[in-house]
A tleap script that builds the chain and sets N, CA, C and O, in Angstrom:
source leaprc.protein.ff14SB
mol = sequence {
  NMET LEU THR GLY GLU LYS ALA THR THR LEU
  HIE PRO SER LEU ARG GLU ARG LEU CYS GLY
  PRO LEU LEU ILE ASP ARG ARG ARG TYR ALA
  GLY GLY LYS SER ARG ARG LYS ALA ASP ALA
  GLU PRO ILE SER ARG ALA TRP LEU GLN ALA
  GLN ARG ALA SER GLY VAL ALA SER VAL LEU
  THR ASP SER GLY TYR VAL GLY LYS GLU ASP
  LYS ALA ALA LEU GLN SER VAL LEU SER GLN
  ALA LYS GLY ALA GLY ALA ASP VAL THR ALA
  VAL LEU PRO LEU HIE SER ASP TRP LEU LEU
  ALA PRO TRP VAL ASP HIE LEU VAL ASP GLU
  ILE CYS SER HIE GLU THR PRO VAL ALA LEU
  VAL LEU GLU HIE ARG ALA ILE PRO TRP ALA
  LEU SER GLY GLN SER ARG CVAL
}
set mol.1.N position { -10.606 2.909 8.863 }
set mol.1.CA position { -10.003 2.984 7.558 }
set mol.1.C position { -11.035 3.543 6.601 }
set mol.1.O position { -12.099 2.960 6.396 }
set mol.2.N position { -10.705 4.677 6.023 }
set mol.2.CA position { -11.520 5.234 4.961 }
set mol.2.C position { -10.809 4.966 3.647 }
set mol.2.O position { -9.579 4.957 3.595 }
set mol.3.N position { -11.574 4.746 2.585 }
set mol.3.CA position { -10.971 4.439 1.302 }
set mol.3.C position { -11.550 5.315 0.210 }
set mol.3.O position { -12.680 5.795 0.298 }
set mol.4.N position { -10.743 5.510 -0.826 }
set mol.4.CA position { -11.210 6.225 -2.003 }
set mol.4.C position { -10.548 7.571 -2.202 }
set mol.4.O position { -9.903 8.115 -1.306 }
set mol.5.N position { -10.724 8.082 -3.383 }
set mol.5.CA position { -10.129 9.336 -3.838 }
set mol.5.C position { -10.491 10.528 -2.943 }
set mol.5.O position { -9.664 11.412 -2.721 }
set mol.6.N position { -11.724 10.548 -2.433 }
set mol.6.CA position { -12.210 11.697 -1.669 }
set mol.6.C position { -12.199 11.479 -0.158 }
set mol.6.O position { -12.781 12.267 0.587 }
set mol.7.N position { -11.552 10.436 0.288 }
set mol.7.CA position { -11.564 10.081 1.707 }
set mol.7.C position { -10.911 11.140 2.591 }
set mol.7.O position { -11.223 11.220 3.779 }
set mol.8.N position { -10.017 11.947 2.039 }
set mol.8.CA position { -9.360 12.984 2.855 }
set mol.8.C position { -10.280 14.170 3.120 }
set mol.8.O position { -9.924 15.066 3.886 }
set mol.9.N position { -11.445 14.190 2.506 }
set mol.9.CA position { -12.375 15.312 2.686 }
set mol.9.C position { -13.396 15.003 3.783 }
set mol.9.O position { -14.505 15.538 3.773 }
set mol.10.N position { -13.025 14.159 4.704 }
set mol.10.CA position { -13.870 13.794 5.839 }
set mol.10.C position { -14.382 15.050 6.546 }
set mol.10.O position { -13.609 15.960 6.846 }
set mol.11.N position { -15.659 15.091 6.802 }
set mol.11.CA position { -16.245 16.251 7.466 }
set mol.11.C position { -15.648 16.421 8.857 }
set mol.11.O position { -15.540 15.444 9.598 }
set mol.12.N position { -15.254 17.651 9.233 }
set mol.12.CA position { -14.600 17.880 10.538 }
set mol.12.C position { -15.391 17.354 11.732 }
set mol.12.O position { -14.788 16.847 12.677 }
set mol.13.N position { -16.715 17.457 11.723 }
set mol.13.CA position { -17.499 16.990 12.877 }
set mol.13.C position { -17.378 15.472 13.033 }
set mol.13.O position { -17.370 14.966 14.155 }
set mol.14.N position { -17.285 14.751 11.929 }
set mol.14.CA position { -17.098 13.312 12.019 }
set mol.14.C position { -15.699 12.982 12.525 }
set mol.14.O position { -15.525 12.085 13.350 }
set mol.15.N position { -14.719 13.701 12.034 }
set mol.15.CA position { -13.328 13.468 12.463 }
set mol.15.C position { -13.193 13.667 13.966 }
set mol.15.O position { -12.494 12.902 14.631 }
set mol.16.N position { -13.852 14.685 14.507 }
set mol.16.CA position { -13.784 14.966 15.935 }
set mol.16.C position { -14.422 13.868 16.775 }
set mol.16.O position { -14.055 13.680 17.935 }
set mol.17.N position { -15.374 13.141 16.198 }
set mol.17.CA position { -16.089 12.106 16.941 }
set mol.17.C position { -15.416 10.748 16.879 }
set mol.17.O position { -15.830 9.833 17.591 }
set mol.18.N position { -14.402 10.587 16.059 }
set mol.18.CA position { -13.714 9.290 15.967 }
set mol.18.C position { -13.026 8.972 17.288 }
set mol.18.O position { -12.401 9.837 17.901 }
set mol.19.N position { -13.150 7.721 17.718 }
set mol.19.CA position { -12.561 7.348 19.001 }
set mol.19.C position { -11.318 6.486 18.832 }
set mol.19.O position { -10.783 5.978 19.818 }
set mol.20.N position { -10.855 6.316 17.613 }
set mol.20.CA position { -9.662 5.510 17.371 }
set mol.20.C position { -8.827 6.115 16.267 }
set mol.20.O position { -9.156 7.182 15.751 }
set mol.21.N position { -7.756 5.450 15.901 }
set mol.21.CA position { -6.867 5.976 14.875 }
set mol.21.C position { -7.546 5.985 13.499 }
set mol.21.O position { -8.370 5.124 13.192 }
set mol.22.N position { -7.187 6.960 12.699 }
set mol.22.CA position { -7.725 7.118 11.357 }
set mol.22.C position { -6.656 6.774 10.333 }
set mol.22.O position { -5.526 7.254 10.418 }
set mol.23.N position { -7.015 5.944 9.370 }
set mol.23.CA position { -6.164 5.635 8.224 }
set mol.23.C position { -6.975 5.894 6.970 }
set mol.23.O position { -8.189 5.693 6.951 }
set mol.24.N position { -6.290 6.346 5.914 }
set mol.24.CA position { -6.963 6.624 4.647 }
set mol.24.C position { -6.197 5.948 3.512 }
set mol.24.O position { -5.007 6.193 3.313 }
set mol.25.N position { -6.895 5.106 2.783 }
set mol.25.CA position { -6.303 4.358 1.667 }
set mol.25.C position { -6.954 4.820 0.369 }
set mol.25.O position { -8.172 4.721 0.221 }
set mol.26.N position { -6.179 5.310 -0.550 }
set mol.26.CA position { -6.710 5.817 -1.809 }
set mol.26.C position { -7.207 4.710 -2.729 }
set mol.26.O position { -8.066 4.963 -3.574 }
set mol.27.N position { -6.693 3.493 -2.591 }
set mol.27.CA position { -7.098 2.317 -3.371 }
set mol.27.C position { -6.895 2.507 -4.877 }
set mol.27.O position { -7.743 2.106 -5.674 }
set mol.28.N position { -5.799 3.104 -5.255 }
set mol.28.CA position { -5.518 3.284 -6.679 }
set mol.28.C position { -5.117 1.966 -7.334 }
set mol.28.O position { -5.022 1.883 -8.559 }
set mol.29.N position { -4.887 0.958 -6.539 }
set mol.29.CA position { -4.511 -0.355 -7.041 }
set mol.29.C position { -5.730 -1.198 -7.410 }
set mol.29.O position { -5.578 -2.261 -8.013 }
set mol.30.N position { -6.912 -0.754 -7.067 }
set mol.30.CA position { -8.137 -1.530 -7.298 }
set mol.30.C position { -8.633 -1.336 -8.741 }
set mol.30.O position { -8.249 -0.387 -9.424 }
set mol.31.N position { -9.482 -2.248 -9.172 }
set mol.31.CA position { -10.138 -2.054 -10.452 }
set mol.31.C position { -9.806 -3.058 -11.541 }
set mol.31.O position { -10.067 -2.800 -12.716 }
set mol.32.N position { -9.240 -4.187 -11.176 }
set mol.32.CA position { -8.967 -5.216 -12.172 }
set mol.32.C position { -8.016 -4.741 -13.268 }
set mol.32.O position { -6.946 -4.206 -12.980 }
set mol.33.N position { -8.404 -4.935 -14.496 }
set mol.33.CA position { -7.528 -4.589 -15.618 }
set mol.33.C position { -7.285 -3.086 -15.758 }
set mol.33.O position { -6.292 -2.669 -16.355 }
set mol.34.N position { -8.186 -2.278 -15.212 }
set mol.34.CA position { -8.030 -0.826 -15.313 }
set mol.34.C position { -7.266 -0.219 -14.131 }
set mol.34.O position { -7.085 0.997 -14.076 }
set mol.35.N position { -6.824 -1.042 -13.199 }
set mol.35.CA position { -6.143 -0.521 -12.017 }
set mol.35.C position { -4.811 0.125 -12.377 }
set mol.35.O position { -4.209 -0.164 -13.411 }
set mol.36.N position { -4.381 0.998 -11.498 }
set mol.36.CA position { -3.118 1.699 -11.688 }
set mol.36.C position { -1.964 0.774 -11.340 }
set mol.36.O position { -1.986 0.122 -10.297 }
set mol.37.N position { -0.978 0.711 -12.183 }
set mol.37.CA position { 0.232 -0.073 -11.934 }
set mol.37.C position { 1.203 0.763 -11.102 }
set mol.37.O position { 1.188 1.992 -11.167 }
set mol.38.N position { 2.036 0.094 -10.331 }
set mol.38.CA position { 2.957 0.779 -9.408 }
set mol.38.C position { 3.930 1.709 -10.117 }
set mol.38.O position { 4.354 2.716 -9.549 }
set mol.39.N position { 4.289 1.377 -11.366 }
set mol.39.CA position { 5.255 2.201 -12.080 }
set mol.39.C position { 4.601 3.205 -13.035 }
set mol.39.O position { 5.289 3.833 -13.840 }
set mol.40.N position { 3.268 3.357 -12.946 }
set mol.40.CA position { 2.545 4.252 -13.867 }
set mol.40.C position { 2.852 5.720 -13.601 }
set mol.40.O position { 3.004 6.505 -14.537 }
set mol.41.N position { 2.943 6.088 -12.343 }
set mol.41.CA position { 3.247 7.463 -11.971 }
set mol.41.C position { 3.717 7.482 -10.528 }
set mol.41.O position { 3.432 6.555 -9.769 }
set mol.42.N position { 4.434 8.529 -10.143 }
set mol.42.CA position { 4.954 8.557 -8.767 }
set mol.42.C position { 3.859 8.725 -7.717 }
set mol.42.O position { 2.731 9.116 -8.018 }
set mol.43.N position { 4.225 8.421 -6.497 }
set mol.43.CA position { 3.324 8.644 -5.363 }
set mol.43.C position { 3.039 10.138 -5.279 }
set mol.43.O position { 3.936 10.964 -5.443 }
set mol.44.N position { 1.783 10.469 -5.024 }
set mol.44.CA position { 1.340 11.868 -5.019 }
set mol.44.C position { 1.702 12.559 -3.696 }
set mol.44.O position { 1.254 12.154 -2.623 }
set mol.45.N position { 2.509 13.595 -3.799 }
set mol.45.CA position { 2.845 14.393 -2.594 }
set mol.45.C position { 1.615 15.098 -2.054 }
set mol.45.O position { 1.475 15.261 -0.842 }
set mol.46.N position { 0.712 15.523 -2.951 }
set mol.46.CA position { -0.520 16.185 -2.523 }
set mol.46.C position { -1.390 15.227 -1.707 }
set mol.46.O position { -2.024 15.635 -0.733 }
set mol.47.N position { -1.420 13.952 -2.107 }
set mol.47.CA position { -2.181 12.942 -1.364 }
set mol.47.C position { -1.606 12.756 0.034 }
set mol.47.O position { -2.351 12.666 1.010 }
set mol.48.N position { -0.286 12.698 0.128 }
set mol.48.CA position { 0.357 12.541 1.429 }
set mol.48.C position { 0.050 13.736 2.323 }
set mol.48.O position { -0.257 13.567 3.503 }
set mol.49.N position { 0.132 14.937 1.768 }
set mol.49.CA position { -0.136 16.157 2.548 }
set mol.49.C position { -1.586 16.218 3.004 }
set mol.49.O position { -1.864 16.642 4.126 }
set mol.50.N position { -2.514 15.800 2.147 }
set mol.50.CA position { -3.930 15.819 2.511 }
set mol.50.C position { -4.190 14.882 3.702 }
set mol.50.O position { -5.003 15.188 4.574 }
set mol.51.N position { -3.504 13.761 3.727 }
set mol.51.CA position { -3.656 12.845 4.864 }
set mol.51.C position { -3.095 13.465 6.142 }
set mol.51.O position { -3.704 13.379 7.208 }
set mol.52.N position { -1.939 14.083 6.018 }
set mol.52.CA position { -1.343 14.747 7.191 }
set mol.52.C position { -2.291 15.793 7.747 }
set mol.52.O position { -2.448 15.923 8.962 }
set mol.53.N position { -2.917 16.532 6.857 }
set mol.53.CA position { -3.871 17.568 7.288 }
set mol.53.C position { -5.116 16.960 7.927 }
set mol.53.O position { -5.794 17.621 8.713 }
set mol.54.N position { -5.419 15.719 7.601 }
set mol.54.CA position { -6.578 15.018 8.172 }
set mol.54.C position { -6.274 14.398 9.523 }
set mol.54.O position { -7.184 13.891 10.180 }
set mol.55.N position { -5.021 14.424 9.955 }
set mol.55.CA position { -4.648 13.900 11.253 }
set mol.55.C position { -4.639 12.387 11.338 }
set mol.55.O position { -5.032 11.819 12.357 }
set mol.56.N position { -4.197 11.733 10.283 }
set mol.56.CA position { -4.174 10.268 10.274 }
set mol.56.C position { -3.111 9.721 11.227 }
set mol.56.O position { -2.169 10.418 11.602 }
set mol.57.N position { -3.290 8.454 11.608 }
set mol.57.CA position { -2.328 7.784 12.481 }
set mol.57.C position { -1.033 7.492 11.741 }
set mol.57.O position { 0.050 7.559 12.323 }
set mol.58.N position { -1.144 7.169 10.463 }
set mol.58.CA position { 0.012 6.927 9.618 }
set mol.58.C position { -0.383 7.316 8.186 }
set mol.58.O position { -1.482 7.002 7.728 }
set mol.59.N position { 0.500 7.981 7.512 }
set mol.59.CA position { 0.255 8.404 6.137 }
set mol.59.C position { 0.517 7.219 5.221 }
set mol.59.O position { 1.590 6.616 5.267 }
set mol.60.N position { -0.476 6.881 4.379 }
set mol.60.CA position { -0.363 5.746 3.466 }
set mol.60.C position { -0.110 6.224 2.038 }
set mol.60.O position { -0.762 7.153 1.563 }
set mol.61.N position { 0.843 5.580 1.358 }
set mol.61.CA position { 1.106 5.931 -0.027 }
set mol.61.C position { -0.084 5.539 -0.906 }
set mol.61.O position { -0.867 4.657 -0.555 }
set mol.62.N position { -0.201 6.199 -2.032 }
set mol.62.CA position { -1.244 5.863 -3.009 }
set mol.62.C position { -0.641 4.995 -4.115 }
set mol.62.O position { -0.781 5.282 -5.304 }
set mol.63.N position { 0.019 3.949 -3.694 }
set mol.63.CA position { 0.748 3.060 -4.594 }
set mol.63.C position { -0.181 2.338 -5.556 }
set mol.63.O position { -1.329 2.023 -5.242 }
set mol.64.N position { 0.359 2.089 -6.737 }
set mol.64.CA position { -0.323 1.231 -7.683 }
set mol.64.C position { 0.033 -0.218 -7.414 }
set mol.64.O position { 0.796 -0.528 -6.499 }
set mol.65.N position { -0.529 -1.096 -8.222 }
set mol.65.CA position { -0.392 -2.536 -8.072 }
set mol.65.C position { 1.004 -3.021 -8.452 }
set mol.65.O position { 1.549 -2.637 -9.487 }
set mol.66.N position { 1.574 -3.872 -7.596 }
set mol.66.CA position { 2.878 -4.506 -7.855 }
set mol.66.C position { 2.596 -5.919 -8.335 }
set mol.66.O position { 2.228 -6.796 -7.554 }
set mol.67.N position { 2.774 -6.125 -9.633 }
set mol.67.CA position { 2.449 -7.398 -10.243 }
set mol.67.C position { 3.426 -8.506 -9.922 }
set mol.67.O position { 4.438 -8.301 -9.253 }
set mol.68.N position { 3.098 -9.674 -10.410 }
set mol.68.CA position { 3.901 -10.883 -10.218 }
set mol.68.C position { 5.330 -10.658 -10.705 }
set mol.68.O position { 5.559 -10.314 -11.864 }
set mol.69.N position { 6.284 -10.859 -9.798 }
set mol.69.CA position { 7.722 -10.797 -10.087 }
set mol.69.C position { 8.219 -9.413 -10.542 }
set mol.69.O position { 9.298 -9.312 -11.125 }
set mol.70.N position { 7.453 -8.360 -10.283 }
set mol.70.CA position { 7.830 -7.015 -10.732 }
set mol.70.C position { 8.719 -6.343 -9.677 }
set mol.70.O position { 8.256 -5.527 -8.880 }
set mol.71.N position { 9.995 -6.704 -9.693 }
set mol.71.CA position { 10.965 -6.201 -8.713 }
set mol.71.C position { 11.118 -4.680 -8.803 }
set mol.71.O position { 11.211 -4.003 -7.779 }
set mol.72.N position { 11.144 -4.151 -10.009 }
set mol.72.CA position { 11.333 -2.703 -10.191 }
set mol.72.C position { 10.191 -1.915 -9.554 }
set mol.72.O position { 10.423 -0.884 -8.922 }
set mol.73.N position { 8.966 -2.395 -9.716 }
set mol.73.CA position { 7.817 -1.721 -9.114 }
set mol.73.C position { 7.888 -1.762 -7.597 }
set mol.73.O position { 7.610 -0.766 -6.929 }
set mol.74.N position { 8.259 -2.910 -7.056 }
set mol.74.CA position { 8.405 -3.045 -5.603 }
set mol.74.C position { 9.439 -2.061 -5.065 }
set mol.74.O position { 9.185 -1.354 -4.089 }
set mol.75.N position { 10.578 -2.022 -5.690 }
set mol.75.CA position { 11.651 -1.111 -5.264 }
set mol.75.C position { 11.223 0.346 -5.399 }
set mol.75.O position { 11.561 1.171 -4.549 }
set mol.76.N position { 10.494 0.665 -6.443 }
set mol.76.CA position { 10.036 2.032 -6.655 }
set mol.76.C position { 9.114 2.501 -5.530 }
set mol.76.O position { 9.292 3.593 -4.991 }
set mol.77.N position { 8.133 1.677 -5.179 }
set mol.77.CA position { 7.199 2.047 -4.113 }
set mol.77.C position { 7.941 2.222 -2.796 }
set mol.77.O position { 7.719 3.203 -2.087 }
set mol.78.N position { 8.812 1.293 -2.465 }
set mol.78.CA position { 9.545 1.368 -1.195 }
set mol.78.C position { 10.475 2.571 -1.150 }
set mol.78.O position { 10.561 3.240 -0.121 }
set mol.79.N position { 11.162 2.856 -2.227 }
set mol.79.CA position { 12.073 4.001 -2.275 }
set mol.79.C position { 11.325 5.320 -2.141 }
set mol.79.O position { 11.743 6.215 -1.407 }
set mol.80.N position { 10.212 5.425 -2.861 }
set mol.80.CA position { 9.421 6.657 -2.777 }
set mol.80.C position { 8.857 6.865 -1.378 }
set mol.80.O position { 8.856 7.981 -0.859 }
set mol.81.N position { 8.379 5.788 -0.774 }
set mol.81.CA position { 7.816 5.891 0.580 }
set mol.81.C position { 8.881 6.334 1.567 }
set mol.81.O position { 8.640 7.212 2.395 }
set mol.82.N position { 10.057 5.728 1.480 }
set mol.82.CA position { 11.141 6.091 2.397 }
set mol.82.C position { 11.499 7.568 2.251 }
set mol.82.O position { 11.741 8.256 3.242 }
set mol.83.N position { 11.530 8.047 1.014 }
set mol.83.CA position { 11.879 9.445 0.761 }
set mol.83.C position { 10.790 10.439 1.095 }
set mol.83.O position { 11.037 11.645 1.104 }
set mol.84.N position { 9.577 9.953 1.373 }
set mol.84.CA position { 8.445 10.844 1.618 }
set mol.84.C position { 8.301 11.271 3.068 }
set mol.84.O position { 7.519 12.173 3.365 }
set mol.85.N position { 9.038 10.644 3.979 }
set mol.85.CA position { 8.962 11.052 5.375 }
set mol.85.C position { 8.818 9.899 6.328 }
set mol.85.O position { 8.356 8.820 5.957 }
set mol.86.N position { 9.217 10.132 7.563 }
set mol.86.CA position { 9.210 9.086 8.590 }
set mol.86.C position { 7.791 8.641 8.973 }
set mol.86.O position { 7.600 7.555 9.519 }
set mol.87.N position { 6.804 9.490 8.680 }
set mol.87.CA position { 5.425 9.144 9.028 }
set mol.87.C position { 4.698 8.374 7.933 }
set mol.87.O position { 3.501 8.110 8.050 }
set mol.88.N position { 5.416 8.011 6.865 }
set mol.88.CA position { 4.790 7.374 5.701 }
set mol.88.C position { 4.937 5.847 5.748 }
set mol.88.O position { 6.013 5.320 6.030 }
set mol.89.N position { 3.833 5.154 5.466 }
set mol.89.CA position { 3.803 3.715 5.332 }
set mol.89.C position { 3.615 3.374 3.865 }
set mol.89.O position { 2.717 3.906 3.213 }
set mol.90.N position { 4.453 2.492 3.342 }
set mol.90.CA position { 4.353 2.066 1.957 }
set mol.90.C position { 3.226 1.046 1.820 }
set mol.90.O position { 3.296 -0.039 2.399 }
set mol.91.N position { 2.201 1.386 1.066 }
set mol.91.CA position { 1.146 0.433 0.753 }
set mol.91.C position { 1.668 -0.426 -0.393 }
set mol.91.O position { 2.031 0.086 -1.452 }
set mol.92.N position { 1.702 -1.747 -0.167 }
set mol.92.CA position { 2.198 -2.693 -1.169 }
set mol.92.C position { 1.060 -3.598 -1.630 }
set mol.92.O position { 0.832 -4.657 -1.046 }
set mol.93.N position { 0.348 -3.186 -2.673 }
set mol.93.CA position { -0.682 -4.044 -3.254 }
set mol.93.C position { -0.008 -5.088 -4.141 }
set mol.93.O position { 0.427 -4.777 -5.249 }
set mol.94.N position { 0.077 -6.302 -3.662 }
set mol.94.CA position { 0.908 -7.337 -4.279 }
set mol.94.C position { 0.116 -8.476 -4.892 }
set mol.94.O position { -0.941 -8.867 -4.396 }
set mol.95.N position { 0.653 -8.994 -5.978 }
set mol.95.CA position { 0.180 -10.282 -6.500 }
set mol.95.C position { 0.485 -11.322 -5.418 }
set mol.95.O position { 1.530 -11.249 -4.771 }
set mol.96.N position { -0.400 -12.271 -5.218 }
set mol.96.CA position { -0.221 -13.229 -4.117 }
set mol.96.C position { 1.028 -14.097 -4.270 }
set mol.96.O position { 1.493 -14.667 -3.283 }
set mol.97.N position { 1.579 -14.212 -5.466 }
set mol.97.CA position { 2.808 -15.004 -5.624 }
set mol.97.C position { 4.002 -14.411 -4.905 }
set mol.97.O position { 5.011 -15.093 -4.727 }
set mol.98.N position { 3.911 -13.156 -4.487 }
set mol.98.CA position { 4.998 -12.556 -3.697 }
set mol.98.C position { 5.176 -13.276 -2.360 }
set mol.98.O position { 6.202 -13.116 -1.699 }
set mol.99.N position { 4.177 -14.069 -1.961 }
set mol.99.CA position { 4.278 -14.807 -0.699 }
set mol.99.C position { 4.801 -16.208 -0.893 }
set mol.99.O position { 4.873 -16.976 0.066 }
set mol.100.N position { 5.170 -16.566 -2.122 }
set mol.100.CA position { 5.732 -17.876 -2.418 }
set mol.100.C position { 7.249 -17.786 -2.575 }
set mol.100.O position { 7.789 -16.743 -2.944 }
set mol.101.N position { 7.929 -18.907 -2.285 }
set mol.101.CA position { 9.365 -18.982 -2.550 }
set mol.101.C position { 9.560 -18.973 -4.067 }
set mol.101.O position { 8.765 -19.583 -4.781 }
set mol.102.N position { 10.562 -18.321 -4.564 }
set mol.102.CA position { 11.617 -17.569 -3.904 }
set mol.102.C position { 11.276 -16.100 -3.735 }
set mol.102.O position { 12.085 -15.339 -3.204 }
set mol.103.N position { 10.071 -15.677 -4.184 }
set mol.103.CA position { 9.727 -14.242 -4.196 }
set mol.103.C position { 9.573 -13.666 -2.810 }
set mol.103.O position { 9.876 -12.491 -2.605 }
set mol.104.N position { 9.112 -14.449 -1.844 }
set mol.104.CA position { 8.939 -13.940 -0.498 }
set mol.104.C position { 10.286 -13.510 0.098 }
set mol.104.O position { 10.350 -12.542 0.855 }
set mol.105.N position { 11.354 -14.227 -0.244 }
set mol.105.CA position { 12.675 -13.843 0.252 }
set mol.105.C position { 13.081 -12.488 -0.307 }
set mol.105.O position { 13.625 -11.648 0.410 }
set mol.106.N position { 12.816 -12.282 -1.577 }
set mol.106.CA position { 13.134 -10.991 -2.193 }
set mol.106.C position { 12.276 -9.874 -1.570 }
set mol.106.O position { 12.771 -8.777 -1.311 }
set mol.107.N position { 11.009 -10.159 -1.337 }
set mol.107.CA position { 10.110 -9.182 -0.724 }
set mol.107.C position { 10.627 -8.768 0.652 }
set mol.107.O position { 10.732 -7.577 0.945 }
set mol.108.N position { 10.944 -9.732 1.479 }
set mol.108.CA position { 11.435 -9.439 2.834 }
set mol.108.C position { 12.761 -8.671 2.772 }
set mol.108.O position { 12.956 -7.715 3.523 }
set mol.109.N position { 13.658 -9.076 1.897 }
set mol.109.CA position { 14.946 -8.383 1.759 }
set mol.109.C position { 14.746 -6.931 1.364 }
set mol.109.O position { 15.397 -6.043 1.916 }
set mol.110.N position { 13.852 -6.677 0.415 }
set mol.110.CA position { 13.612 -5.289 -0.030 }
set mol.110.C position { 12.990 -4.453 1.088 }
set mol.110.O position { 13.397 -3.313 1.309 }
set mol.111.N position { 12.019 -5.007 1.782 }
set mol.111.CA position { 11.380 -4.283 2.887 }
set mol.111.C position { 12.424 -3.930 3.943 }
set mol.111.O position { 12.479 -2.795 4.417 }
set mol.112.N position { 13.249 -4.907 4.306 }
set mol.112.CA position { 14.274 -4.672 5.339 }
set mol.112.C position { 15.320 -3.671 4.880 }
set mol.112.O position { 15.756 -2.832 5.669 }
set mol.113.N position { 15.724 -3.742 3.633 }
set mol.113.CA position { 16.769 -2.821 3.162 }
set mol.113.C position { 16.263 -1.377 3.037 }
set mol.113.O position { 17.052 -0.439 3.147 }
set mol.114.N position { 14.987 -1.196 2.814 }
set mol.114.CA position { 14.447 0.162 2.706 }
set mol.114.C position { 14.080 0.752 4.071 }
set mol.114.O position { 13.922 1.966 4.208 }
set mol.115.N position { 13.947 -0.105 5.065 }
set mol.115.CA position { 13.658 0.340 6.435 }
set mol.115.C position { 12.487 1.315 6.500 }
set mol.115.O position { 12.586 2.381 7.108 }
set mol.116.N position { 11.401 0.948 5.880 }
set mol.116.CA position { 10.186 1.762 5.936 }
set mol.116.C position { 9.009 0.851 6.281 }
set mol.116.O position { 8.973 -0.299 5.845 }
set mol.117.N position { 8.055 1.348 7.051 }
set mol.117.CA position { 6.884 0.516 7.383 }
set mol.117.C position { 6.108 0.167 6.117 }
set mol.117.O position { 6.090 0.942 5.162 }
set mol.118.N position { 5.473 -0.989 6.112 }
set mol.118.CA position { 4.670 -1.408 4.961 }
set mol.118.C position { 3.302 -1.906 5.410 }
set mol.118.O position { 3.124 -2.379 6.533 }
set mol.119.N position { 2.351 -1.785 4.506 }
set mol.119.CA position { 1.018 -2.366 4.666 }
set mol.119.C position { 0.781 -3.220 3.432 }
set mol.119.O position { 0.707 -2.702 2.318 }
set mol.120.N position { 0.661 -4.528 3.629 }
set mol.120.CA position { 0.466 -5.436 2.506 }
set mol.120.C position { -1.006 -5.506 2.143 }
set mol.120.O position { -1.872 -5.625 3.010 }
set mol.121.N position { -1.270 -5.430 0.852 }
set mol.121.CA position { -2.609 -5.618 0.294 }
set mol.121.C position { -2.447 -6.737 -0.712 }
set mol.121.O position { -1.788 -6.560 -1.736 }
set mol.122.N position { -3.043 -7.895 -0.433 }
set mol.122.CA position { -2.831 -9.075 -1.257 }
set mol.122.C position { -3.985 -9.314 -2.207 }
set mol.122.O position { -5.153 -9.284 -1.816 }
set mol.123.N position { -3.635 -9.552 -3.471 }
set mol.123.CA position { -4.618 -9.785 -4.498 }
set mol.123.C position { -4.792 -11.274 -4.733 }
set mol.123.O position { -3.824 -12.000 -4.958 }
set mol.124.N position { -6.037 -11.719 -4.677 }
set mol.124.CA position { -6.342 -13.076 -5.081 }
set mol.124.C position { -7.845 -13.211 -5.188 }
set mol.124.O position { -8.583 -12.612 -4.406 }
set mol.125.N position { -8.304 -13.993 -6.151 }
set mol.125.CA position { -9.746 -14.190 -6.332 }
set mol.125.C position { -10.351 -14.944 -5.158 }
set mol.125.O position { -11.523 -14.761 -4.829 }
set mol.126.N position { -9.555 -15.784 -4.537 }
set mol.126.CA position { -9.996 -16.543 -3.365 }
set mol.126.C position { -9.082 -16.166 -2.214 }
set mol.126.O position { -8.233 -15.286 -2.359 }
set mol.127.N position { -9.242 -16.803 -1.102 }
set mol.127.CA position { -8.359 -16.544 0.035 }
set mol.127.C position { -6.991 -17.123 -0.330 }
set mol.127.O position { -6.881 -18.329 -0.549 }
set mol.128.N position { -5.935 -16.286 -0.400 }
set mol.128.CA position { -4.641 -16.768 -0.884 }
set mol.128.C position { -4.059 -17.929 -0.108 }
set mol.128.O position { -3.421 -18.794 -0.707 }
set mol.129.N position { -4.248 -17.986 1.179 }
set mol.129.CA position { -3.613 -19.050 1.964 }
set mol.129.C position { -4.427 -20.325 1.917 }
set mol.129.O position { -4.013 -21.330 2.495 }
set mol.130.N position { -5.576 -20.322 1.248 }
set mol.130.CA position { -6.411 -21.522 1.147 }
set mol.130.C position { -6.029 -22.394 -0.051 }
set mol.130.O position { -6.592 -23.473 -0.237 }
set mol.131.N position { -5.073 -21.931 -0.863 }
set mol.131.CA position { -4.669 -22.725 -2.015 }
set mol.131.C position { -3.960 -23.985 -1.558 }
set mol.131.O position { -3.069 -23.937 -0.711 }
set mol.132.N position { -4.355 -25.100 -2.118 }
set mol.132.CA position { -3.745 -26.360 -1.708 }
set mol.132.C position { -2.425 -26.585 -2.432 }
set mol.132.O position { -2.240 -26.170 -3.576 }
set mol.133.N position { -1.513 -27.255 -1.731 }
set mol.133.CA position { -0.261 -27.652 -2.342 }
set mol.133.C position { 0.792 -26.563 -2.442 }
set mol.133.O position { 1.847 -26.789 -3.035 }
set mol.134.N position { 0.539 -25.395 -1.884 }
set mol.134.CA position { 1.533 -24.333 -1.956 }
set mol.134.C position { 1.809 -23.809 -0.552 }
set mol.134.O position { 0.893 -23.488 0.204 }
set mol.135.N position { 3.071 -23.732 -0.233 }
set mol.135.CA position { 3.489 -23.229 1.064 }
set mol.135.C position { 3.583 -21.710 1.006 }
set mol.135.O position { 4.238 -21.157 0.123 }
set mol.136.N position { 2.939 -21.052 1.930 }
set mol.136.CA position { 2.952 -19.578 1.999 }
set mol.136.C position { 3.418 -19.128 3.365 }
set mol.136.O position { 3.321 -19.856 4.353 }
set mol.137.N position { 3.921 -17.920 3.393 }
set mol.137.CA position { 4.377 -17.348 4.654 }
set mol.137.C position { 3.231 -16.662 5.335 }
set mol.137.O position { 3.400 -16.109 6.421 }
savepdb mol mol.pdb
quit
């Protein structure tokens, strides 16, 4: 897994020496308060094409952060990913509350209804499943 804005510019000699699958994550969801929100701008077609040209195992969206209870942002990322091609995986950088009831049910329903692969990126200052008193999936 390579990360960052310039990760698609991997030197050809290094790419040839890789012995496993290559994935590239733009990480536009990172950065705390300055991070990109999922509804800030559409998924970049140029980013998807650059990954395809790099020979990745699966093309990852450059999704922004899907905040707590932000159903519209979740639907937007999934819809755009589905429309971008069968080789595209929707990166879902989620607030950890998406794994709590009743939000986890909505999350699963949306993923299933869009029928597109997803990669979950969970945000939490600590390990999300280590929180006491809360049931998580």
